[in-house]
LUMLUM-999814 format. One record per residue (C-alpha): x, y, z; residue in one letter. Coordinates in steps of 0.001 Angstrom, whole numbers, plus 500000, padded with zeros to 6 digits. Layout:
XYZA ...
This chain:
433885893486334348M 432245893506330599Q 430020895931330819N 426446895721329328R 427055897884326355R 430084895811325053S 428067892423325940F 425087893705323523V 427443895185320902S 429561891734320772Q 426102889908320450S 425060892178317645A 428064891836315759A 427955888043316069L 424206888092315124A 425220889983312038T 427796887336311262A 425558884568311415V 422603886099309952A 421189884716306839F 420416886510303665P 417443888708303202L 414634887216301055V 411449888408300151A 408495887696302756G 408417887657306547A 411542886182308292Q 411191883640311242P 412539885301314482K 415939884046315676T 416296882012318632V 418959883758321019K 421484881154322673V 424103882517325255G 427415881151324426V 429498881834327637L 433033880940328301H 436143882105330035P 437813883926327019V 439980885888329288T 442071885061332273G 443903882029333181A 441634879676331245L 441422881785328189A 442728879234325682Y 440285876557326731S 437446879152326659G 438125880268323308Q 438224876966321779Q 434756876224323481C 433388879320321783R 435136878266318627L 433199874954318823G 429928876854319681A 430227879022316593L 430853876358314359M 427887874320315552A 425642877430315021I 427142878247311508E 426362874398310647D 422728874538312208I 421955877711310344N 423326876382307124A 421380873213307466A 418105875335307682G 417823876516311297G 415286875201313619I 412834873535311025K 409956873148313619A 410367877138313995L 410087877893310462G 413692877934309774G 414591880335312755A 418374880662312878K 420211880501316076L 421741883947317325E 424710883652319621A 425001886181322425L 428678886148323661L 429440885977327174G 432997886201329126D 433381884599332322A 436807886118332755Q 438035882689334459S 436154883576337357Q 432768882108338850P 431235885377340062Q 432143887020336480A 430210883844334969G 427236884469337051A 426909888092336201A 426955887358332492E 424141884972332894V 422169887886334502E 423047889882331423K 421738887066329061M 418527886390330945N 418085890140330597E 418691890246326834A 416082887191326496G 418269884224325532V 416190880983325186S 419231878663326692A 422790878841327600I 425596876729326592V 428675876910328605G 430929877234330720A 433716874836330654Y 435400875119333861A 433546873124336715S 433790876129339132A 432293878575336691I 429773875984335566C 428545875551339194L 427871879414339240A 426282879785336045T 423889876829336342T 422888878314339787Q 422081881725338394A 420381880272335231A 417958878222337478A 416703881582339145K 414941881917335767Y 414332878557334671N 416627879220331771L 417893876089330133P 421906875366330608H 423760872888328860V 426807871977330411V 429610871376327660D 432547870282329786V 432449871018333601G 433157867619335173V 432426868183338852A 429558866068339732D 428005868733341912Q 426733870500338947I 424182867780338479V 423648866726342118E 421758869887343234R 418458869118341920G 418374872012339340L 415852871166336745K 417310873611333906N 420920871929334047T 421961869308331599F 425485867858331016R 425752865811327978F 429484864328328857G 430672862284331666P 431455863589334972G 434640863280337059Y 433039860207339102R 432400858146335959K 435536859110334278S 437288858053337457T 435871854833337535E 436668854172333878V 440219855282334419A 440554853040337740M 439279849881336036A 441423850424332915N 444580851176334857L 444081847887336899L 443686845882333589V 446987847452332270L 448868847171335112N 447780843486335524K 448560842631331805A 452183844059332402A 452763842106335593G 451858844691338024N 454892846719337776P 453228849825339095A 452230849980343018K 452621853659343922T 450976856787342941V 451707860698343417M 448764863058342381I 449543866715341363I 446184868569341245H 445106872561340663E 443277874133343500E 439911874411342100S 436892872396341972L 437926870311339236F 441462869406340377G 440672869125344206A 437323867065343520G 439246864612340897T 442176864391343290A 439957863648346427Q 438133860686344317L 441458859114343116L 442644859360346555S 439748857541347987R 439319854990345097E 443043854064344290L 443748851933347181P 440951849644346623G 442538848787343250Y 445909847983345072G 447817851190344542F 449208853317347459E 449080857027347333V 452184858314348344K 451524862134348380E 448906864509347061V 450112867951345986V 447933871067345387K 448948874045343364H 447636877169342283A 446015878675339129N 448228879807337723P 451536878187338520T 454668879037336651R 457416876916338272D 456964873370339062F 460670872674339778N 460017872012343592N 457054869595342987I 459050867809340681V 461876867812342965L 459628866244345531R 458601863641343013M 462182862697342517K 462616861947346184S 459363859940346369I 459854858004343092S 456300857218342420P 455546854703339875D 452611856682338367I 452164860297338219V 448506861580338126I 448135865200337301P 444812866809337352A 445154870367336339N 444414872710333279Y 446073872988330118Y 448943875438331006N 449807873594334311E 449616870221332869Y 451950871070329911A 454595872933332461L 454472869952334950L 455108867429332313V 458101869681330558R 459608870070333942T 459449866200334518M 461147865962331186Q 463805868512332055Q 464449867073335346Q 464571863496333542K 461792862027335991V 460519859103333918V 457883857228335794P 456484853956334674K 453535855838333422A 451990859416333314I 448376858513333683F 445695861278333286S 441978861609334554V 440598864354332475L 444010865731331942G 444417869393330698G 446957868564328006A 447217864908327885A 444733864518324978S 445741867831323294S 447118868138319680Y 448334871353320630K 450596869989323441F 451605866995321156V 452614869379318443K 454518871918320696E 456164869496323208F 456237866156321167P 458916864284323506D 457326865543326846A 453676864084325633A 455222860687324381N 453386857895325929G 450791859833328223I 447635858066328863I 444699859844329561D 440957859041330424C 439012861968328942N 436513863502326569H 437099862116323005W 435268861823319600F 434402858523317803N 437761858023315946P 435493855930313484K 433037858178312664D 434153860215309585K 432149863416310389R 434664863609313423S 437763863830310911Q 435905866174308718E 435217868561311592L 438798868209312807R 440029869310309149K 437877872316309305R 439164873499312606V 442493873041311603E 441970875044308353A 441141877966310712K 444534877509312283G 443181875810315458Q 443697872752317148F 440724870146317519F 440578870013321165S 437983868455323449Y 436740871808324164E 435984872247320440V 434205869063319745F 432424869009323262M 430718872394322838T 430064872011319163Y 428111868721320250T 426506870396323075S 425082873067320599M 423637870373318185W 421924868751321572L 420465871883322186L 419267872408318466A 417823869136318673D 415748869949321738A 414509873053320157L 413293870928317237E 411245868739319462R 409979871556321642A 408792873278318681K 409479876227320670S 411769878957321962A 410209878951325409E 412367878001328366R 410087875582330018A 409449873701326448A 413347873554325958I 413841872035329572V 411146869484328913D 412662868776325479A 416147868082327040L 414629865974329626E 413404863714327334K 416375863884324757S 417281860993322951T 419879862864320680F 422116860451318635S 423177862255315540N 426619863107317109H 430518862210316704I 430856861049320268M 431236857660321306P 428332857284323507Y 425354854999324181G 421788856287323955P 421266859950325283T 419222859624328500K 419062862346331331F 418625861345334615V 418849864182337040N 420571866402334429G 423282863977333544Q 423493862103330479N 423706858491331397E 424744857353328072G 428047859453328123A 431519857777328562Q 435118858980328290P 437656857034326203L 441216855989327084M 443916857533324831T 447855857527324429Q 450181859749322847V 451902857479320184V 454399858666317457K 453123862370317750N 449733861701317710D 446847860793320003I 445329857391319669K 442277855468321320V 443525852307323159I 440534851433325298I 437662850277324664P 438342847781321895R 435284848962319944D 437315852001319325Y 440827850918319733R 443558852387317208E 446582851026318689V 447658848675321595D 448605850468324726P 452197850806325836V 452255850194329431F 454623850690331483P 456336853732329740L 459917852708328221R 462494855438329224A 463835857285326264A 
């Protein structure tokens, strides 16, 4: 467990990094914001990507003049590490509350977000959820919790409707499905939803297989896949396991009619596409994705890549979530928690790079949020659905190499 001394020293170091040059006269107070992610443990890569997005947003917000309604107050990040464990995330919230943060942005994984939002609610501490897709996060009546992106129910509905359209257009070649999911709230919840919904769309779920986090060997699961021979494989897991599963399928020459993901951990990942282009080719995903027609998204991508990092959904989701909070601070004209909660409740935030409709929070969920359908095509990730954002036509079913 990260101790208080290291937590505070990390925060102080970052505050120095984002502080603005001293000028004559009184300086506006900074607004402390908790940046809380799993930057160690099994989810470390995704957590570090989220942190990168948050810090880039803070840098941009401060460079643009800070919170103007508060006299140009700069955002000061207090960094926390959830260590890929819900209880560690909740403990970091306690430290952040004690340190006087005005709000928290985080905490990536659904199970961690469930714990951190609950812990923050005790103090009416505003918590913007950057990724966490489990719908339980916004179904507990917590007034402090706001999720800007879509949850897995919305994403599943969009994915199933589009799968039906793709399959019909191809002459209904796909009839059977196998779901492979990780064991925590995200994977189990997504698999449960899919298992319930798929038969109504005319698909038979042949098998649902659960695996631990982390898992380092998918040979037995892929051997089972070979024997079942499903038309469609749906993985619901985080990056490392998703990548290993698909690579194992490639090694064992398992080529279903589609690898079709809902919030796939590696499916919409430039890292995966670069490292394993053959395994990634053709994968379809319904996931968080930026508006490809907004030039600001491409500019942000270039900046992220200039840092030697990949422009993953964790980066742009957390980047946008921090801007959502900054917009709320402007309208609240206050760093007080109750005022920020009120401003978030009334948010109509629109100055962002996501392909969303108008921001409208209902019970903490942004009703304007929507996922996009992407496909890996020629070593790149392209939007295939909806038509408003389409970059290439979908390829379905997959052709065997």
